[in-house]
C-alpha positions in Angstrom: 34.9 17.4 -38.3 33.2 13.9 -38.5 29.6 13.8 -39.5 28.2 12.0 -36.2 29.1 15.0 -34.1 26.6 16.9 -36.4 23.9 13.8 -35.7 24.1 14.3 -31.6 23.3 18.0 -31.7 20.4 17.8 -34.0 17.6 15.8 -32.7 15.7 13.4 -34.2 12.5 15.9 -34.6 15.2 18.7 -36.6 15.0 20.8 -33.3 18.5 21.3 -31.7 18.8 21.2 -28.1 19.3 24.8 -26.8 15.6 25.0 -28.2 14.6 21.8 -26.3 15.8 23.1 -22.8 14.2 26.5 -23.0 11.4 25.0 -23.7 11.8 22.4 -20.6 12.5 25.1 -18.3 9.6 27.3 -19.0 7.2 24.2 -18.8 8.8 23.6 -14.9 7.7 27.0 -13.5 4.3 25.9 -14.6 2.6 23.6 -12.0 0.8 20.7 -13.4 -2.7 20.6 -12.6 -3.7 18.9 -9.4 -6.6 16.3 -9.0 -8.3 15.6 -5.9 -9.2 11.7 -5.0 -12.5 11.7 -3.8 -14.2 8.6 -1.9 -17.7 8.3 -2.2 -20.8 7.0 0.5 -23.0 3.9 -0.4 -24.9 1.9 2.0 -23.1 -1.5 1.5 -19.7 -1.2 1.9 -18.5 -1.8 5.2 -16.7 0.9 7.3 -13.9 -1.4 8.0 -13.1 -1.8 4.7 -13.3 1.7 3.8 -10.6 2.1 7.0 -8.5 -0.6 5.5 -8.1 1.0 1.5 -7.2 4.7 2.8 -4.7 2.7 5.4 -3.1 0.5 2.8 -3.5 2.9 -0.9 -3.1 5.9 1.1 -0.7 5.5 3.6 -2.9 6.8 6.4 -2.8 6.0 10.3 -5.8 3.8 11.1 -7.0 7.6 13.1 -6.7 9.7 10.0 -8.2 6.5 7.9 -11.1 6.2 10.7 -11.7 10.0 10.8 -11.8 10.3 6.6 -14.4 7.4 6.9 -16.4 9.1 9.5 -16.6 12.3 6.5 -17.6 10.4 3.9 -20.4 8.4 5.6 -21.5 11.8 7.3 -21.1 13.7 4.6 -21.4 11.7 1.0 -18.0 11.9 0.4 -14.7 13.0 1.4 -11.3 14.3 -0.5 -8.3 11.5 0.4 -5.8 13.3 -1.2 -4.6 15.7 -4.2 -1.8 14.1 -6.5 -0.5 14.4 -9.9 -2.9 13.6 -12.8 -1.0 9.9 -12.9 -0.8 9.3 -9.4 -4.9 10.0 -8.7 -5.6 7.8 -11.5 -3.6 5.3 -10.3 -5.0 5.6 -6.9 -8.6 5.4 -8.1 -7.9 2.5 -10.6 -6.6 0.5 -7.1 -9.3 1.2 -4.9 -12.0 0.8 -7.6 -10.6 -2.9 -8.5 -9.6 -3.7 -4.9 -13.4 -2.8 -4.0 -14.6 -5.1 -6.8 -12.3 -7.8 -6.4 -13.8 -7.8 -2.1 -17.4 -7.2 -4.0 -18.1 -3.8 -2.4 -19.4 -1.2 -4.2 -17.1 1.3 -3.3 -16.9 4.4 -5.6 -13.6 6.3 -5.7 -13.0 9.4 -8.3 -10.9 12.6 -9.4 -11.5 15.7 -10.3 -9.2 18.9 -11.0 -8.5 21.0 -7.8 
């Protein structure tokens, strides 16, 4: 038996493949935590801009985006969507960056569901 075969069955961290397969399977059954992405109302960001952001970054139709914008306007905030941590974090960053570049104080945050 060649020594290269032994190297392949033992991983660098010393664990063997069977153990890591079991761990992966167990991890899959637990749903990863989801995060709500929220838009917050302010007195300066134009409504059209909020609608545009919702269409562009959340793939909403004009009608859906308009509804959410009105909710933000009336209630002070609205949940725009629920995503995995990485996706939620990216969406928040994209919205905040886009708003800053257009000089709007629009706030977008995320919280665990």
